[in-house]
C-alpha positions in Angstrom: 10.1 2.8 -6.6 12.7 3.9 -9.1 12.3 3.2 -12.8 15.2 2.2 -15.1 16.4 3.9 -18.3 18.4 2.7 -21.3 21.5 4.6 -22.1 24.0 4.2 -25.0 27.6 3.6 -24.1 30.5 2.5 -26.3 31.8 -1.0 -26.1 35.3 -2.1 -26.5 37.3 -0.1 -29.1 37.7 -3.0 -31.4 33.9 -3.4 -31.8 32.9 0.2 -32.2 29.2 -0.5 -31.7 27.1 0.9 -28.9 25.6 -1.4 -26.2 22.6 -0.5 -24.1 22.9 -0.7 -20.4 20.4 -0.4 -17.6 20.8 2.1 -14.8 18.4 3.7 -12.4 17.0 7.1 -13.4 19.0 10.1 -12.4 17.1 12.9 -10.6 16.9 15.0 -13.8 15.4 12.1 -15.7 12.6 11.3 -13.3 9.0 12.6 -13.8 8.3 14.6 -10.6 4.5 14.0 -11.0 5.0 10.3 -10.4 7.1 10.9 -7.2 4.5 13.4 -6.0 1.7 10.9 -6.4 3.8 8.2 -4.7 4.7 10.5 -1.8 1.0 11.2 -1.1 0.1 7.6 -1.5 2.5 6.8 1.3 0.4 9.0 3.6 -2.8 7.4 2.6 -1.4 3.9 3.1 -0.2 4.8 6.6 -3.6 6.3 7.5 -5.2 2.9 6.8 -2.4 0.8 8.3 -2.5 2.5 11.7 -5.6 0.5 12.6 -3.6 -2.7 12.7 -0.3 -1.0 13.8 -2.1 0.2 16.9 -4.7 -2.5 17.4 -5.5 -6.2 17.0 -5.8 -7.4 13.4 -9.1 -9.3 13.5 -10.8 -6.7 15.8 -10.0 -4.0 13.2 -11.5 -5.9 10.3 -15.1 -5.7 11.4 -16.7 -2.2 11.2 -18.9 -3.2 14.2 -15.8 -3.1 16.4 -16.1 0.8 16.6 -19.8 0.9 17.6 -18.8 1.4 21.3 -16.3 4.2 20.5 -17.0 8.0 20.8 -18.6 9.8 17.9 -15.4 11.4 16.8 -13.7 8.0 16.5 -16.6 6.7 14.5 -16.5 9.7 12.2 -12.8 9.3 11.5 -13.3 5.5 11.0 -16.0 6.3 8.4 -13.9 8.9 6.6 -10.9 6.6 6.5 -13.0 3.7 5.2 -14.6 5.8 2.5 -11.7 7.9 1.2 -8.6 5.9 2.1 -9.2 2.2 2.6 -8.2 0.3 -0.5 -7.7 3.5 -2.5 -4.1 4.5 -1.8 -2.7 1.0 -1.7 -4.4 0.7 -5.1 -2.7 3.9 -6.3 0.6 2.4 -5.0 -0.1 -0.8 -6.9 -0.7 1.1 -10.1 2.6 2.9 -9.8 4.3 -0.4 -9.1 2.8 -1.9 -12.3 3.7 1.3 -14.2 7.4 1.0 -13.2 7.8 -2.7 -13.5 6.3 -3.0 -17.0 8.5 -0.1 -18.2 11.5 -2.0 -16.9 10.4 -5.2 -18.6 10.0 -3.4 -21.9 13.3 -1.6 -21.6 15.2 -4.8 -20.7 13.9 -6.5 -23.8 14.7 -3.4 -25.9 18.3 -3.7 -24.6 18.5 -7.3 -25.6 18.5 -8.4 -21.9 16.5 -11.2 -20.3 13.4 -9.4 -19.0 12.6 -12.6 -17.1 15.9 -12.8 -15.2 15.9 -9.1 -14.4 12.3 -9.2 -13.2 12.8 -12.3 -11.0 15.9 -10.7 -9.5 14.1 -7.5 -8.8 11.1 -9.3 -7.2 13.4 -11.6 -5.2 15.1 -8.6 -3.7 11.7 -7.1 -2.9 10.6 -10.4 -1.3 13.6 -10.2 1.0 12.7 -6.7 2.1 9.1 -7.8 2.6 10.0 -10.9 4.6 12.2 -9.0 7.0 9.6 -6.2 7.3 6.7 -8.7 8.0 8.4 -10.9 10.5 10.6 -8.3 12.1 8.2 -5.4 12.5 4.7 -5.7 11.2 2.7 -8.5 9.5 0.7 -6.2 7.2 3.6 -5.8 4.8 2.7 -5.4 1.1 6.2 -5.8 -0.4 6.2 -9.6 -0.2 2.8 -9.8 -1.8 4.0 -7.5 -4.6 7.0 -9.8 -5.1 4.7 -12.8 -5.4 2.3 -11.3 -7.8 4.5 -9.0 -9.8 5.7 -11.7 -12.2 2.3 -11.7 -13.8 3.4 -8.6 -15.7 5.8 -10.8 -17.6 2.9 -12.7 -18.9 1.1 -9.6 -20.3 4.0 -7.7 -21.6 2.8 -8.3 -25.2 -0.8 -7.2 -24.5 -1.8 -3.9 -25.9 -2.7 -0.9 -23.8 -6.4 -1.4 -24.5 -6.1 -5.1 -23.7 -4.5 -4.3 -20.3 -7.4 -2.0 -19.5 -9.9 -4.6 -20.4 -8.2 -7.4 -18.3 -7.8 -4.9 -15.4 -11.5 -4.2 -15.5 -12.4 -7.9 -15.5 -10.1 -8.6 -12.5 -11.5 -5.7 -10.6 -15.1 -6.8 -11.3 -14.2 -10.3 -10.1 -12.8 -8.8 -6.9 -16.0 -6.9 -6.3 -18.1 -10.1 -6.7 -15.9 -12.3 -4.6 -14.9 -9.9 -1.8 -18.2 -8.1 -1.7 -20.1 -11.4 -1.6 -18.0 -12.8 1.2 -18.0 -9.7 3.3 -21.7 -9.2 2.8 -22.5 -12.8 3.9 -20.1 -12.4 6.8 -21.8 -9.2 8.0 -25.3 -10.5 7.6 -24.9 -13.9 9.3 -21.9 -13.8 11.6 -21.6 -12.3 15.1 -19.3 -9.3 15.5 -15.7 -10.2 16.2 -14.4 -9.4 19.7 -13.5 -5.7 20.2 -10.3 -4.5 21.7 -11.0 -4.4 25.5 -10.6 -1.2 27.4 -9.2 -3.1 30.5 -7.5 -6.5 30.4 -7.6 -8.7 33.5 -4.2 -9.3 35.1 -4.7 -13.0 34.9 -5.6 -12.9 31.1 -3.8 -15.7 29.2 -0.8 -14.7 27.2 1.2 -16.0 24.2 0.4 -19.5 23.0 -2.1 -20.0 25.8 -4.2 -17.1 24.5 -3.7 -18.2 20.9 -4.9 -21.7 21.7 -8.4 -20.2 22.3 -8.8 -19.4 18.6 -8.5 -16.2 16.5 -12.1 -15.0 17.1 -12.0 -15.4 20.8 -11.7 -12.6 23.3 -8.6 -14.3 24.8 -6.8 -14.1 21.4 -7.5 -10.3 21.2 -6.4 -9.7 24.7 -3.3 -11.8 24.2 -2.4 -9.9 21.0 -2.7 -6.6 22.8 -0.5 -7.8 25.6 2.1 -9.4 23.3 2.6 -6.2 21.2 2.2 -3.7 24.1 4.1 -5.5 26.8 6.1 -8.3 25.0 8.2 -10.4 25.4 9.5 -10.8 21.9 8.6 -14.5 21.7 4.9 -13.7 22.2 5.0 -10.8 19.8 6.7 -12.8 17.2 4.2 -15.6 17.5 1.4 -13.1 16.7 3.5 -11.6 13.9 4.0 -14.9 12.3 0.4 -16.2 12.6 -1.2 -12.9 11.5 1.1 -12.8 8.5 0.2 -16.4 7.6 -3.5 -15.5 8.0 -3.2 -12.6 5.6 -1.2 -14.7 3.1 -4.0 -17.3 3.1 -6.6 -14.6 2.4 -4.6 -12.7 -0.3 -5.2 -15.2 -3.2 -8.9 -15.2 -2.6 -9.8 -11.6 -1.6 -7.0 -9.3 -2.6 -5.0 -10.8 -5.5 -7.5 -9.8 -8.2 -7.6 -6.2 -7.0 -3.8 -5.9 -6.7 -3.1 -7.5 -10.1 -5.9 -5.5 -11.7 -4.2 -2.3 -10.4 -0.8 -3.6 -11.7 -2.4 -3.9 -15.1 -4.0 -0.5 -14.8 -0.6 0.9 -14.1 0.7 -1.0 -17.1 -1.9 0.8 -19.2 -0.7 4.1 -17.7 2.8 3.3 -18.8 1.8 2.4 -22.3 -0.1 5.7 -22.8 2.6 7.7 -20.9 0.0 8.9 -18.5 2.4 11.0 -16.4 4.3 12.7 -19.3 3.8 16.5 -19.3 2.4 16.1 -22.9 -0.4 13.9 -21.5 -1.9 16.5 -19.2 -5.0 16.5 -21.4 -5.5 12.8 -20.9 -5.1 13.2 -17.1 -7.7 15.9 -17.0 -10.2 13.7 -19.0 -9.6 10.9 -16.5 -9.9 13.2 -13.6 -13.3 14.6 -14.8 -14.7 11.1 -15.1 -13.2 9.0 -12.3 -12.9 11.5 -9.3 -16.6 12.6 -9.2 -17.8 9.1 -9.7 -15.4 7.7 -7.1 -16.3 10.4 -4.6 -20.0 9.8 -5.2 -19.6 6.1 -4.4 -17.4 6.9 -1.4 -19.9 9.3 0.0 -22.6 6.8 -0.5 -20.4 4.2 1.3 -19.8 6.6 4.2 -23.5 7.4 4.6 -24.4 3.7 4.6 -21.6 2.9 7.1 -22.8 5.6 9.5 -26.3 4.0 9.3 -24.7 0.6 9.8 -22.9 1.7 12.9 -26.3 2.5 14.4 -27.3 -1.1 14.1 -28.5 -1.6 10.5 -26.8 -4.7 9.1 -28.3 -4.2 5.5 -26.7 -0.7 5.5 -23.3 -2.3 6.5 -23.6 -4.7 3.6 -24.4 -2.0 1.2 -21.5 0.1 2.4 -19.1 -2.8 1.7 -20.3 -3.0 -1.9 -20.1 0.8 -2.3 -16.6 0.9 -1.0 -15.5 -1.8 -3.4 -17.2 -0.1 -6.3 -15.3 3.1 -5.6 -11.9 1.4 -5.7 -11.4 1.3 -9.4 -12.3 5.0 -9.8 -10.8 6.9 -6.8 -7.2 5.6 -7.3 -7.2 6.8 -10.9 -8.8 10.0 -9.9 -6.3 10.6 -7.1 -3.4 9.8 -9.5 -4.7 12.3 -12.1 -5.5 15.0 -9.5 -2.2 14.7 -7.6 -0.1 14.6 -10.8 -1.8 17.7 -12.1 -1.4 19.5 -8.8 2.3 18.7 -8.7 2.7 20.8 -11.9 0.9 23.8 -10.3 2.0 23.9 -6.7 5.1 25.9 -5.8 8.3 23.9 -5.4 8.5 24.5 -1.6 5.2 22.7 -1.3 5.6 19.9 -3.8 9.3 19.4 -3.4 9.4 17.7 0.0 6.6 15.3 -1.1 8.5 14.5 -4.3 11.5 13.7 -2.2 9.4 11.2 -0.1 8.2 9.6 -3.4 11.8 9.3 -4.6 12.6 7.4 -1.4 9.4 5.4 -1.3 10.9 2.1 -0.1 12.8 3.8 2.7 9.9 5.9 3.8 7.5 3.0 3.7 9.7 0.9 6.0 10.4 3.9 8.3 6.7 4.5 8.6 6.5 1.1 10.2 9.6 1.6 12.4 8.2 4.9 13.8 4.6 3.5 14.2 5.8 0.4 16.0 8.1 2.4 18.2 5.0 4.3 19.4 2.8 1.2 19.7 5.0 -1.8 20.7 6.5 -2.9 24.0 10.0 -1.6 23.1 8.7 1.9 22.6 5.7 4.0 23.9 3.4 1.0 24.4 0.3 2.6 22.8 -0.9 -0.6 21.2 -4.7 -1.0 21.9 -4.8 2.4 23.7 -5.6 4.8 20.8 -8.7 5.0 18.7 -9.2 6.0 15.0 -9.0 9.8 15.7 -5.6 9.6 17.4 -4.4 7.1 14.8 -5.1 9.6 12.1 -3.2 12.3 13.9 -0.3 9.9 14.5 -0.2 8.9 10.8 -0.1 12.5 9.7 2.7 13.3 12.2 4.8 10.3 11.2 4.4 11.1 7.5 5.3 14.8 8.0 8.5 13.8 9.9 9.5 11.4 7.1 8.8 14.0 4.4 11.2 16.3 6.1 13.7 13.5 6.6 13.6 12.6 2.9 14.1 16.3 1.9 17.2 16.6 4.1 18.6 13.2 3.0 18.3 13.9 -0.7 20.2 17.2 -0.2 23.1 15.1 1.0 22.8 11.9 -1.0 21.6 10.9 -4.5 19.3 8.1 -3.3 17.6 6.8 -0.2 19.5 4.2 1.8 17.1 1.3 1.0 16.9 2.3 -2.6 20.7 2.1 -2.8 20.6 -1.3 -1.2 17.9 -2.5 -3.6 20.0 -1.3 -6.5 22.9 -3.3 -5.3 20.7 -6.4 -5.0 19.4 -5.9 -8.5 22.6 -4.7 -10.3 25.4 -5.8 -8.1 26.7 -2.2 -7.6 25.9 0.7 -5.3 25.1 4.2 -6.4 28.1 6.3 -7.3 
């Protein structure tokens, strides 16, 4: 998402004093390292999201749902869980906090109302999120960001060290609450229904299937039929209900993690983490966070493999290890990718940077292409592809969109959705 910058322009001739105005960053003013990290985060997010873009929501939330799949699908599931799940959305959250806190501070420095500007920006983001969630896919994150982003207004006076401390506390709370709930659920509950390989012709559909309850086989079958075969009314019913289910769980199991990452991004802004002059700081962060995060991720993957062989205690321990890795791997990824962006040749880094500059457009188009492949109005692959194929599909979609972003930005200054967002925020389109 684009950051804003303050510029000096002359006021009316009779005043003769400069006034500071907001405008989005021009290409020459952006830090390529941030856009490179953001572009790669879009790939990681899509890799995780494909499980619910191509399969039932509740069936994909239980690791035991892949026990019946071939070894290659189980291996990909383990790798995605350990290295991607919760990591790249956290990186994206950090970048969101980085950008929004910078805008808040610049608005105040310009003598503008940071509150009004932030609320207008978040309201525009909520509109995008609502359309995305109820029009295409219930797993939208934009609406959640819009609901939680205002918290950055409350901490805008907190020091960099204070932001780091509060972020750590929130992430620790998330580990305790989410880890405790998921551990108890894994130990004492029965596995959720898995996606069936064959659905009976007389299987209930739509509201009849939903009336059986969300943890029933009929619900899972009905969701597959709704998204794979339609009609729109059945698909929309599942979109709406799944979205509401996620919104209910967000305050309890995700909000602390997201806000913690927002504040971590705010700390990154305060210390100018991505500035070329701060390469030394990024190397220090990389040396500490990436090895520790990868160690915890590898531990989580090993435990998860054991858990898929029937050991519930191993599954519980894998959940805790995954959560423990989340504060470290996103920071490590951000440091690593930003340093790489300064070393890679432009023909390698340039297209990824373009995708980062068009993050909102690319994020939405990822869903459009994925649902075109999975939903009833497209290729109808919903419920038919396992984790291995999902990974390949995610990489293919991202590659296509990276190429699209590169071509688009050769012709235009900003992405189409970025231009629309600017109009919603400032009341004018890009010149």
